[in-house]
C-alpha positions in Angstrom: 53.5 -50.4 -109.1 53.7 -49.4 -105.3 56.4 -51.7 -104.6 58.2 -50.6 -107.5 58.1 -47.0 -106.7 59.5 -47.8 -103.0 62.2 -50.1 -103.8 65.9 -48.4 -103.5 66.5 -48.1 -107.2 64.1 -46.1 -108.1 64.6 -44.3 -104.2 68.1 -43.1 -105.6 66.7 -41.4 -108.6 64.2 -39.3 -106.1 67.2 -38.5 -103.7 68.4 -35.5 -105.9 64.9 -34.2 -105.6 65.2 -33.8 -101.9 63.3 -36.9 -100.4 66.4 -37.3 -98.4 67.4 -34.0 -97.2 69.6 -35.2 -94.4 71.8 -37.4 -96.8 74.9 -36.5 -98.4 74.0 -36.8 -102.3 76.6 -38.4 -104.3 77.1 -37.7 -108.0 77.5 -41.6 -109.0 73.9 -42.6 -107.5 72.3 -39.9 -109.1 74.0 -40.5 -112.2 73.7 -44.4 -112.6 69.8 -44.0 -111.2 69.0 -41.3 -114.1 70.6 -42.9 -116.8 69.1 -46.7 -115.7 65.6 -45.3 -115.4 65.5 -43.4 -118.6 67.2 -46.1 -120.5 65.0 -49.1 -119.3 62.0 -46.9 -119.7 62.8 -46.0 -123.1 63.2 -49.6 -124.3 60.1 -50.8 -122.3 58.2 -47.7 -124.1 59.4 -48.9 -127.7 58.5 -52.6 -127.3 55.2 -51.7 -126.1 54.4 -49.5 -129.2 56.0 -51.6 -131.3 53.9 -55.1 -130.2 50.4 -53.0 -129.8 51.1 -51.6 -133.8 50.3 -55.1 -135.0 46.8 -55.0 -133.2 44.4 -54.7 -136.5 43.1 -51.4 -136.6 43.3 -49.9 -139.9 43.3 -51.0 -143.5 46.8 -49.1 -144.0 48.6 -51.7 -141.9 51.3 -54.0 -143.5 52.1 -57.6 -143.1 55.9 -57.4 -141.8 58.7 -59.2 -143.0 60.8 -61.6 -140.6 63.7 -59.2 -140.7 61.3 -56.3 -139.8 60.0 -58.0 -136.4 63.9 -58.9 -135.6 64.8 -55.4 -136.3 61.8 -53.4 -134.6 60.8 -56.1 -131.7 64.5 -56.9 -130.5 67.3 -55.2 -131.8 66.1 -51.7 -131.5 65.0 -52.2 -127.8 68.3 -53.7 -127.2 70.3 -50.4 -129.0 67.8 -48.5 -126.8 68.7 -50.5 -123.6 72.8 -50.0 -124.4 72.2 -46.2 -122.9 73.1 -48.5 -119.8 76.4 -48.3 -121.1 76.7 -44.6 -119.9 76.6 -46.1 -116.6 80.3 -47.0 -116.8 81.3 -43.5 -117.0 79.9 -42.7 -113.5 82.8 -43.6 -111.6 82.0 -44.2 -107.6 85.7 -44.0 -106.8 85.3 -39.9 -105.7 82.2 -39.3 -104.4 81.2 -35.7 -105.3 78.2 -34.1 -103.0 75.8 -32.6 -105.6 75.4 -28.7 -105.4 71.7 -27.5 -103.9 71.5 -24.3 -105.8 69.2 -23.0 -108.0 70.7 -22.4 -111.5 70.3 -18.8 -112.7 66.7 -18.2 -111.3 66.3 -14.5 -112.0 68.6 -14.7 -115.8 66.7 -17.3 -117.2 63.3 -15.3 -116.3 64.9 -12.2 -117.7 65.6 -14.1 -121.1 62.3 -15.5 -121.0 60.7 -12.6 -121.0 62.3 -11.2 -123.9 61.3 -14.1 -125.7 57.5 -13.1 -124.8 58.7 -9.3 -126.2 59.8 -11.2 -129.4 56.5 -13.0 -129.8 54.6 -9.5 -129.5 57.0 -7.7 -131.7 56.4 -10.7 -134.3 52.4 -10.2 -133.7 52.7 -6.4 -134.5 53.5 -7.4 -138.1 51.6 -10.8 -138.6 48.5 -11.8 -136.6 49.1 -15.3 -134.4 48.1 -18.3 -136.0 45.5 -19.1 -133.5 43.7 -15.9 -134.4 44.0 -16.1 -138.1 41.0 -17.7 -140.4 42.8 -20.7 -140.8 45.1 -21.5 -138.0 46.6 -24.7 -139.8 48.0 -22.8 -142.8 48.8 -19.7 -140.9 51.1 -21.5 -138.5 53.2 -22.7 -141.6 53.8 -18.9 -142.1 54.2 -17.2 -139.1 57.1 -15.6 -137.9 60.3 -14.0 -138.7 62.6 -16.9 -140.0 65.4 -16.6 -137.5 63.2 -15.1 -134.5 60.5 -17.3 -134.7 63.1 -20.6 -134.1 65.3 -18.5 -131.6 62.5 -17.9 -129.5 61.2 -21.6 -129.1 64.5 -22.8 -128.2 65.1 -20.0 -125.6 61.4 -20.8 -124.2 62.1 -24.6 -124.0 65.2 -23.7 -122.3 64.2 -21.5 -119.7 61.1 -23.4 -119.0 63.4 -26.4 -118.2 65.3 -24.4 -116.0 62.3 -23.2 -114.2 61.4 -26.8 -113.7 64.6 -28.0 -112.4 64.8 -25.3 -110.3 61.4 -26.5 -108.6 62.9 -30.2 -108.7 65.6 -28.6 -106.7 63.7 -26.5 -104.4 60.7 -29.0 -103.8 58.1 -26.4 -104.2 56.4 -24.4 -106.7 56.4 -20.8 -106.4 54.0 -18.0 -108.1 56.4 -16.8 -110.9 57.1 -20.6 -111.5 53.3 -21.0 -112.5 53.3 -17.9 -114.2 56.0 -18.6 -116.8 54.8 -22.1 -117.7 51.2 -20.8 -118.2 52.5 -18.0 -120.3 55.0 -20.7 -122.4 51.6 -22.8 -122.9 49.6 -19.9 -124.1 52.5 -19.0 -126.0 52.1 -22.6 -128.0 48.4 -22.3 -128.3 48.7 -18.6 -130.1 51.6 -20.1 -132.6 49.1 -23.4 -133.2 52.3 -25.7 -132.2 50.7 -28.9 -130.5 53.7 -30.9 -130.2 55.2 -28.0 -127.8 52.3 -27.6 -126.0 52.1 -31.2 -125.2 55.8 -31.3 -124.8 55.5 -28.6 -121.8 52.3 -30.6 -120.3 54.8 -33.6 -120.6 57.2 -31.6 -118.4 55.1 -30.6 -116.3 53.4 -33.9 -115.5 56.7 -35.6 -114.8 57.7 -32.7 -112.5 54.5 -32.9 -110.3 54.8 -36.5 -110.5 58.4 -36.3 -109.1 57.3 -33.7 -106.6 54.7 -36.2 -105.3 57.5 -38.3 -103.6 58.0 -35.6 -101.1 54.5 -36.0 -99.7 54.7 -39.5 -99.9 50.9 -39.9 -101.3 51.5 -43.1 -103.2 47.1 -42.7 -103.9 47.8 -39.2 -105.0 50.7 -40.3 -107.5 48.5 -42.7 -109.0 45.3 -40.6 -109.3 47.8 -37.7 -111.2 48.9 -40.6 -113.4 45.5 -41.4 -114.5 44.1 -37.8 -114.5 47.5 -36.7 -116.9 47.1 -39.6 -119.5 43.6 -38.9 -119.9 43.9 -35.1 -120.2 46.7 -35.6 -122.6 44.3 -38.0 -124.5 41.7 -35.6 -124.5 44.0 -32.4 -125.2 45.4 -34.1 -128.1 42.2 -35.1 -129.7 40.7 -31.6 -129.1 43.8 -29.8 -130.5 44.1 -32.1 -133.6 40.6 -31.4 -134.6 40.4 -27.7 -134.2 43.8 -27.4 -135.6 42.7 -29.3 -138.7 39.2 -27.8 -139.3 35.6 -29.2 -139.0 35.7 -30.7 -142.5 38.5 -33.2 -141.7 37.7 -36.7 -140.6 40.8 -38.7 -139.3 39.0 -41.7 -139.1 38.4 -41.7 -143.0 42.1 -40.2 -143.1 43.4 -43.2 -141.3 40.9 -45.6 -143.3 40.1 -47.2 -139.8 38.1 -50.6 -139.2 36.0 -48.7 -136.5 35.4 -44.8 -136.2 36.6 -43.8 -133.1 38.4 -40.7 -133.8 40.8 -41.0 -130.4 41.5 -44.5 -131.4 42.6 -43.3 -134.7 44.6 -39.9 -133.4 46.7 -42.6 -131.2 47.0 -44.6 -134.3 47.9 -42.2 -136.5 51.1 -40.9 -133.9 51.7 -43.6 -131.9 51.1 -47.4 -133.6 51.4 -46.6 -137.8 55.4 -45.3 -137.3 56.4 -48.8 -136.9 54.7 -49.7 -140.1 56.6 -46.9 -142.0 59.9 -48.1 -140.5 59.1 -51.4 -142.0 58.2 -50.7 -145.2 61.7 -48.7 -145.4 63.5 -52.0 -143.9 61.2 -54.2 -146.5 62.0 -52.2 -149.5 65.9 -51.3 -148.3 64.8 -47.7 -149.4 67.3 -45.1 -149.7 66.9 -41.5 -150.5 69.0 -39.0 -152.0 69.8 -36.7 -149.0 73.4 -36.0 -148.0 72.0 -37.0 -144.6 69.2 -37.5 -143.1 70.4 -37.6 -139.4 72.1 -34.3 -139.4 70.5 -32.2 -142.3 68.4 -30.2 -140.3 71.3 -29.2 -138.0 73.8 -28.8 -141.0 70.8 -26.5 -142.8 70.1 -24.4 -139.4 73.7 -23.8 -139.2 73.7 -23.0 -142.9 76.7 -25.2 -143.8 74.9 -27.0 -146.3 71.9 -25.3 -148.2 68.4 -26.0 -147.5 66.8 -29.7 -149.4 63.7 -31.3 -148.5 64.0 -34.0 -146.3 60.6 -35.5 -146.7 61.5 -38.3 -149.2 60.8 -41.3 -147.8 58.1 -43.9 -147.8 55.1 -44.0 -145.7 51.6 -46.1 -145.5 48.5 -43.6 -146.5 49.2 -40.2 -145.3 50.9 -40.6 -142.1 54.2 -39.8 -142.3 56.0 -40.1 -139.0 58.6 -42.6 -138.6 60.0 -43.0 -134.9 63.4 -41.6 -134.1 65.4 -44.1 -136.0 64.0 -43.2 -139.6 66.8 -41.0 -140.6 69.3 -43.6 -139.5 67.8 -46.2 -141.6 67.6 -44.1 -144.2 71.4 -43.0 -144.0 73.1 -46.5 -143.1 70.3 -49.3 -143.3 68.3 -50.9 -140.3 71.3 -52.8 -138.6 74.2 -50.2 -138.7 71.7 -47.2 -138.4 70.2 -48.7 -135.3 73.5 -49.3 -133.7 75.0 -45.7 -134.9 71.9 -44.4 -133.0 72.6 -46.4 -129.9 76.1 -44.5 -129.9 74.4 -41.2 -130.0 71.5 -42.1 -127.3 74.5 -43.4 -125.1 76.4 -40.4 -125.6 73.1 -38.0 -124.5 72.8 -40.1 -121.4 76.5 -39.8 -120.8 75.7 -36.0 -120.0 74.6 -36.7 -116.6 78.2 -37.7 -115.8 79.3 -34.0 -116.0 76.3 -32.3 -114.1 76.7 -31.7 -110.4 73.7 -29.1 -109.7 70.6 -31.0 -108.9 69.2 -28.0 -110.7 70.7 -29.0 -114.0 70.1 -32.5 -113.3 66.4 -32.1 -112.8 66.0 -30.3 -116.1 68.3 -32.4 -118.2 66.4 -35.2 -116.6 63.1 -34.0 -117.9 64.6 -33.0 -121.3 66.1 -36.2 -121.9 62.8 -38.1 -120.7 60.8 -36.1 -123.2 63.3 -37.7 -126.2 62.6 -41.2 -124.6 59.1 -40.8 -124.9 59.4 -39.5 -128.2 61.7 -42.5 -129.7 58.7 -44.3 -131.1 57.2 -41.4 -132.4 59.8 -38.8 -134.1 63.2 -37.6 -134.4 63.7 -34.9 -131.3 67.3 -35.5 -130.1 69.3 -34.3 -133.5 66.7 -31.5 -134.2 67.9 -27.9 -133.5 65.1 -27.0 -131.2 65.6 -29.5 -129.0 69.6 -30.3 -129.6 70.5 -26.5 -128.7 68.6 -26.8 -125.3 70.2 -29.7 -124.3 73.7 -28.5 -125.1 72.9 -24.9 -123.4 71.8 -26.4 -120.0 74.7 -28.4 -119.9 77.3 -25.8 -120.6 75.4 -23.6 -118.4 75.9 -26.1 -115.7 79.6 -26.8 -116.7 80.3 -23.1 -116.4 79.1 -22.3 -113.1 80.9 -25.5 -111.9 84.3 -24.3 -113.5 84.2 -20.6 -112.6 82.5 -21.9 -108.9 80.3 -18.7 -109.1 76.8 -18.7 -107.8 74.0 -19.4 -109.5 71.7 -16.5 -109.9 
């Protein structure tokens, strides 16, 4: 583990975080290292969970066809690894120094606190879900239609900008702690476990990266272990609280043992591959106009709302990895290949960013996309796609206008 952290490949990734402040940081070095780390890490993470999904844990698990094994264990990891092709757009012919300014620290904080005010205004009309008698039911009905979604998008964007600035300057300030803490409190009040764990992911990854400045390798390993334990505990406790005392995840998942922690991990990380294999084996297609872009078209009101939950799944676990919508629209082989195109295009955004803060923010968000690949869709969903584009465009706008970041 330590030798990996100290090798040249990883040191390039860390260079834009200020580990070597005396050296000029070149654009193509940062881009190549960021793209490579995310693409390789995502492929290995997918393969690890796909293999672990065959450990006998539940009566719900399926016997896969040969095609399912080939697609899920071989072809999909190759498609994810194809994100390395984005490196071809990072030309070292004209080295460009990365700008070291923080990106709109004051403006982003103003937008963030306006979002907090928006949440407080909504709370005057409807009690926050966490304070309701049935939080799980209340979270589905809470908030004004467009204000609630806009608040989540802008909170996510400003938190990423905040942490990108932390990575750029190399230290955390009081207002950073305050902003992230309020964002976490917001996720608890609206009973959004996924959003809470997402912010926890960003904070944990930022802390992990900043540890390299101090070169305390033992501290890094302690943080990784503590972070994994904290995530598992938080995930289980939050899930139990949200579902209520009468809910038993072990019975829900027809587990072979009664460990609730294992049951939660199975239901969110492993059974997804059985759901994907079920689509492959049944050659299943639904009647949606587009599963991949349906949420985006509906958000933009280009197409009318329609339910996108028409797909097979085992038991009552309905997650299906980030590739399910592509499999439903195009089949497993063409669908995975089309996903590879969009995945590579996302990684190619690093090519056009020349601010350490923007690169830091993009790295955190795309790393989260990579983490979610074996779990559920994120990249095509408006609450995640819009922050990605906003951060990228903010960085490009400042670069084109050559303005100071404020």
